[in-house]
C-alpha positions in Angstrom: 5.0 16.9 0.7 5.6 17.0 -3.0 7.9 14.0 -3.5 6.9 10.6 -2.1 5.7 7.2 -3.0 2.3 6.0 -1.8 2.2 2.2 -1.3 -0.4 -0.4 -0.5 -0.2 -4.1 0.1 -3.0 -6.7 0.2 -2.4 -9.9 2.1 -3.6 -13.5 1.5 -3.8 -14.5 5.1 -3.0 -13.4 8.7 0.8 -13.4 8.1 2.4 -10.1 7.2 4.6 -11.9 4.8 1.7 -13.0 2.7 1.5 -10.0 0.4 -0.4 -11.0 -2.7 -0.5 -7.6 -4.4 1.2 -4.2 -4.3 0.3 -0.8 -5.6 2.7 2.1 -5.8 2.1 5.7 -6.9 5.2 7.9 -7.3 4.6 11.6 -6.8 7.2 14.1 -7.9 6.7 17.9 -7.7 3.2 17.3 -6.4 2.2 15.4 -9.5 1.7 11.7 -10.2 4.9 10.7 -12.1 4.5 6.9 -12.2 2.4 4.0 -11.0 3.1 0.3 -10.5 0.9 -2.7 -9.7 1.7 -6.4 -9.5 0.2 -9.5 -8.1 2.6 -11.5 -5.9 2.7 -15.2 -5.0 2.2 -15.0 -1.2 4.4 -16.5 1.4 3.0 -18.6 3.0 1.0 -19.5 -0.1 -2.6 -19.9 1.2 -5.6 -17.7 1.3 -8.0 -17.1 4.2 -11.6 -16.6 3.2 -11.9 -13.3 5.0 -9.0 -11.9 3.0 -10.5 -13.1 -0.3 -13.7 -11.4 0.6 -11.9 -8.1 1.3 -9.8 -7.8 -1.9 -11.3 -10.4 -4.2 -8.0 -12.2 -4.9 -7.4 -15.9 -4.6 -4.9 -18.6 -5.4 -6.2 -18.7 -9.0 -5.0 -15.1 -9.4 -1.5 -15.5 -7.9 -0.5 -19.1 -8.5 1.6 -18.0 -11.4 2.5 -14.6 -10.1 6.2 -13.6 -9.4 7.6 -13.9 -5.9 8.2 -10.8 -3.8 11.9 -10.4 -4.6 11.2 -10.3 -8.3 8.5 -7.7 -7.9 10.6 -5.7 -5.5 13.4 -5.5 -8.0 11.0 -3.5 -10.1 9.6 -1.3 -7.3 12.9 -0.4 -5.5 14.2 1.8 -8.3 10.9 3.6 -8.6 10.9 4.6 -4.9 14.6 5.1 -4.4 15.3 8.2 -2.2 11.6 8.8 -1.6 9.7 8.7 1.7 6.8 6.2 1.6 3.2 7.0 2.5 0.5 4.6 3.5 -2.9 4.7 5.1 -2.3 2.8 8.4 1.4 2.7 7.7 2.0 0.3 10.6 0.4 -2.4 8.5 2.1 -1.7 5.2 5.5 -1.1 6.8 5.1 -4.2 8.9 4.3 -6.2 5.7 7.3 -4.7 3.9 9.7 -5.5 6.8 8.3 -9.0 7.3 8.5 -10.0 3.6 12.1 -8.6 3.3 13.0 -10.7 6.4 11.2 -13.8 5.0 13.3 -13.7 1.8 16.6 -12.7 3.5 16.6 -9.4 1.8 18.3 -6.3 3.3 15.7 -3.8 4.5 16.8 -0.2 3.6 14.9 1.5 6.5 12.3 3.3 4.4 10.9 6.4 6.0 7.1 6.0 6.3 4.4 8.7 6.8 0.9 7.7 7.8 -2.2 9.3 6.2 -4.4 7.6 8.8 -2.7 9.5 11.6 -2.7 12.7 9.5 -6.4 12.3 9.0 -7.0 12.0 12.7 -4.9 15.2 13.3 -6.5 17.1 10.4 -10.1 16.1 10.6 -10.5 14.9 14.2 -14.2 14.3 15.1 -15.4 16.0 11.9 -15.3 12.5 10.2 -17.3 9.5 11.4 -14.1 7.4 11.0 -10.7 7.7 9.4 -10.9 4.8 7.0 -9.3 5.2 3.7 -12.6 5.7 1.8 -13.8 8.2 4.3 -10.6 10.2 4.4 -10.3 10.1 0.6 -13.8 11.4 0.2 -13.1 14.2 2.7 -10.1 15.1 0.5 -12.2 15.2 -2.6 -11.1 11.9 -4.0 -13.6 9.2 -5.1 -12.2 5.8 -4.2 -14.4 3.4 -6.3 -12.2 0.2 -6.3 -11.3 0.0 -2.6 -9.0 -2.9 -1.6 -7.3 -3.0 -5.0 -3.7 -2.2 -4.1 -3.2 0.4 -6.9 -6.6 2.1 -6.3 -5.8 2.3 -2.6 -2.3 3.7 -3.3 -3.8 6.3 -5.6 -6.3 7.3 -2.9 -3.5 7.5 -0.3 -1.4 9.7 -2.7 -4.4 12.1 -3.1 -4.9 12.3 0.6 -1.1 12.9 1.2 -1.1 15.7 -1.3 -4.0 17.4 0.5 -3.1 16.9 4.2 0.6 16.0 4.6 
């Protein structure tokens, strides 16, 4: 794949609608052409301690952040016509569908590819696990800021360029 958009969401709580940040990396012709990152005020607007411990975000970070529809108005033109790639795509696609539904937005049936599944097919038992950091390392990418949505999307893009 030479043209795609890698995407990653972080969530504030157990609800898929509670996206609190998004990172997007647009790849065209096998090269990174654009990136986008934004905090998002989650819906429902509360944080679980576990989530905060994972990504380091809290209400203090997103209390003045834009709502998802405002953020998506910026993202949609960047990814128009591109397949989306995510590591554990079921999670990110589930978030995207849920938050579109929560805000009454039409969902354009994005085509998703999963670098987690691709890692399992490509590396099999050669890796101790197929987590994003492990797979990124196996693809020669150093993911130093794991669970920051843009850093994770960058790692996912690097993986996709190697194994998709």
